[in-house]
N, C-alpha and C positions, 0 to 999 in steps of 0.2 A: 161485051162492050169494048174491051181493050185488046182482045186476041192475045198475041204474044208480046204486046208492047208493055213491058214492065214499068217503064218510066211513066207512061200515062196512068197506069194503075196506081203508082205511088203518088201522083199528083191528086188523084181522086181521094186516096186515103189521107193525104195531107189536109184536104178539105174537111174530111170527117174529123181529123184530130183537132184542127183549129176551131171548128164548130162546137165540138164537144167541150173544149176548154172554155169557150165563150158561154155556153149554156150553164156549165157548172159554176162559173163565176157569177152568172146572173142569179142562180139559186142562192149562192152565198150572200150576194148583195141584198137580195130580198129579205133574208133573215136579219142582216145587220141593220137595214132600213127599218124593219119592224121593231127591233129593239130600241133604236134611237127614237122613233116616234113614241113608243110606250114610255120612254123616260123624258118626254118633253123636249127632245132635241139635244139633250146633254150628252156628254161623252159616256157611252155605255160601259166601257172598260178600258184599262190601260193597254190591253194586248190586241186591240182591233187591228192595229197596223202590223203586228207580228203575224196575225192570221192572214192578212193580205200577202205578206211575204211568203208564208207557207203555201198559199194558193199559187203564187208565182213559181215556187219550187216545183210544183207539179209539171210545169212546162219544161223543166230541165231534166226530168227523169229519163235517163238513157234507155232503160228497159221499156218504159211506156212508149217512147219514140219507136223502138224496135218493133213492138207489137203492131203498130200502125204501118210504118214506112218500110220495114224490111221484110216482115213476115206476112203482112197483109191479112191478119186474122180477122174473122168476123166479130170477135169479142168487142172491138172498139165501136163499130157502127151499131151493134146491139145496145151497148150502154148509152150511146147517143140517143137512141129512140126512147130508152127507159128514162133518161134524165128529162127528155121533153115531156114525158108523161108526168114526171114529178112537178115540173113547172105548172102543168095544168092543175094538178091537185092543190098546189100552193095558191093558185089563182081561183080555187073553188070551182073549177071546170071538171067536175068528177066524171061525167059521161065521156067527154073527149079523152080525158086521162086514162080511163079504163080501156078505151079502144087502143090508144097508143101503147099502153102497158101490154095488152094482149099481142099486139104486133111485135113488140120486143121479145116476148116469150116465144113467138113463132120463129124468130131468128136464132135464139139460143135459149135453152131451158134454164140456164143459171139464173135468169131473171125471176124465177119462181122463189128464190131465196128472199125476195122482198115481199112475197105474197102474204105471209102472216101479219106483217106490219100494215100492209094495205088493207087487209080484211078488218083489222081493228079500226083503222081510220074511216073506212066506209061505214061501219056500224056507228062510230062516234058522230060522223057527219049527218047521217040520216038512216036509222034502222029500217024505216019503211022502204027506202030506195036502195037498200043494199042488194036485195035479190035482183031487181032489174039491172043494176050496174054489173053484178056478177054475170048476168045473162049477156050483157054486151061483150064481156071477155070471152064467154063460151061461144057465142055466135061468131065472133071474129075468128076464133080458132077453127070452127067448123068450115067457115067460108074459105079461109086460107088453106086448110088441109083437104078440102073437098076433092081436088084432082087426085090426091094420093089415097084418100079414104075410100073413094069409089073404085079404084083399081086394085090397090094392094093394102087393104085395111090392116091386116095382121102384121105385115112387115113394117108398115108405117108406124103403128103404135109401139111395136116392139123396139124399133130403132129410136123412136122419139124418147122413150123413157129408159130403155136399155138397163133394166134393173139387174141383169146378169152380167154386166160389164166387168171385165177383168182389168184391173189397173196394173201398170208397169212400174215397178219399184225404181227403175233407173231414171224415170222422168220426174219423180216426186221432188218438190221443192221444200215441203214442210215437214216431212217425216224421215229424212235420210239417216237420222240417228237411231232409228229402230232396226232390229233384225228384220230381214226380208220376210221371214216366216210369220212374224207378228203382223207386219204391214198387210200381208195378203190374207190373214186369218178372218174367218167370219166373226169370231169373238170380238176382235178389234172393231170391225164394222158395226156390230150391234152396240158396242160401248159408245162409239162416236155418235151414232144415231140417237141413242138414249140421252146422251149429254146434250145434243142439239135440242131435242124436244123439251128437256128439263129447263134449259136456260131460256128458251123461248117462253115457256110457261111462267117462269119467274119474272122475266122482263115485262110481259104483257099484263101480268097480275099487278105488278108494281105501277105500271102505267095507269091501270084502271083505278087503283087506290089513290094515285096522285091527282086525278081529275084535271089533267093538263088541258088548257083551252086549245081549240083547233087553230093554232097560229101557224105561219110558215115554218118557224123554227121547230115546232112540235112535229109537224108533218115530215119534214126532212129528217129529223132525228130518228123518228120511229122507223122510217123506211131504211135508213142507213144502218141502224143498230140491228134490225131484223136480218138484213143481209150479212152483216159482219159476224153475227152469231154463227151463221151457216159457214162462213169462210173459216172461222176458227175451229169449227168442228168438221171441216171437210176431210174426207178420207185421203185425198191427195190434192195438191195444187200444182198445176203446171205453169210454166213461165208466162203464158199468155193470160192466165187467170188474174194476173195483177190488175188488168183493166177492169175487173169486176168491182174493185173496191178502192183503188188508190185515190180516186177523186174524193172519197168520203173521209179519208184519214185526217186531213187538217180540221174539218168540221167537228169530227168526234173528239179530237184531241183538245180543241179550243173551247168547245161548248160543254162537253160532258166530263172533262177531267179538270183537276185543279193542280196539275203538275207545273213546275217552273218551266219557263220558256225553253231553257237549254235542254231539258229532258224531253220536251215535245219534239224538238228538232232531232234529238238523238234517236228517238223512237222512229221517226220518219226515215232517218238515215239507216237504221237497222233493217227496215223493210226493204229499202233500196239495195242495201248491201247483199241481202239474201237473194234477191232476184237477179242481181248482177253476177253472182257466183255461179259459174258453169264449168263442169257439172256441179250440182249441189253437193255439199259435204255435211257431215254431222254438225260442224260448227255453224254453217250458214243456216241450216234448218233450226238449230237450237236458238240462234239469234232471232230468227223469224218468229218462233213460238213465244219467246219472251216478249218481243215487241207486240205481237198480237194480243196476248193475254193481259199485258200491262195497259193496253188501250181498252180492251173489252170489259174487264172487271169493273172499272168505275162507271162505264155506260150502263151496266146492269144493276150494280149495287150502290152506286153513288146517289146523292140527293136528287130527288125528282122535283126540279124547280117548276113552278106554275108559270105559264106564259100569260100575257094579257089577253083579254077576251077578243075573239074575232067572229066574224059572221060565219055560221056553220055551213051553209050551202047556198047555192044560188037560188 
C-alpha cells in the first residue's frame, strides 16, 4: 500500500493508535456507566476520576507510541481488532465478536491468551450456543488460512504455532536477571507452563464460585485477567509485546485491586520504566516482575465482587 513511503505508513499506524485508544476508552466508559446505573446514578467511587487520568496516561506512554509509529509492529492493529471483539461481547453480540476475535488471532497468535476467559464467558452466556460460536472462530480461521493450508499445510501450521521456537536471551525484557542457561532450559519452560495453567484453573474456578453476572465489567475483567496471567507467565516478553496488555493495566489496577492511588500509578510507572530501559537489565526486569505480580495476585486471589444482573445473550 505504501511502498517505501515510511511517512505514509506512519500516518496509517497513527490512525490505528488513535482508534485503539478510542475503543479502549469506550470499553472503560461502558463499565463506568454500568456501575453508575446499577447504583442509581450516584457516585460509584471516589477514584473514578483517577481512573480516567490513568486512561489518559496510556496516551503518553513513549514505548507504546514507538510500537506503533516507529517500529510499525502488527501487535497494535491486532489488539485493535481484539478490543473491537470485546466491545461486541460487552454488547452481547457474541457471534460478531467471535468472528472478530478469530480475525485478531489470524493476525497474531498472542490473542489466544484471552481464549480461556472467552470460553468461560461463552459457556456462561449460553452453553447451548457455545459450540456454534466456537465453530464461527474455527471456520474463520479455515477461510483466512485456506490459501496457505491448500498449498503448504505443514509449513503453515508449523510456523503458526512454532512450538519448537528458540528464544533469544538478549531480547528478553522480563527475565534478564536469570542466567541464560536457566532462561533457555526446558525445565524453566515447563515450570512457566505449569504455573500458567494452574493460575488459570484457580482464577476460573473462583469465577465460577462467585457467580458473577454477565455484565460489561465482568466480561472485560475476565478477558483482561486471562490474558494477563499469560503475560506474567510468558517465557519471554519483547518490547513490542507491551501492546498486548498495557491498555488493560488501569482497569485491572482500579477494579481488581484495593491499592492506594499513589501505588497504582507507581506500578504503572514501573511497567513503563522496564519497557523504556534498552537494553533490558536485571534491575528493569526485576521491577517489571514486581509490578506484574503485584497487579496479578489481587486479580486472582482478591474478593470476587458480584456485578448487577444483565441480559445474558441476544
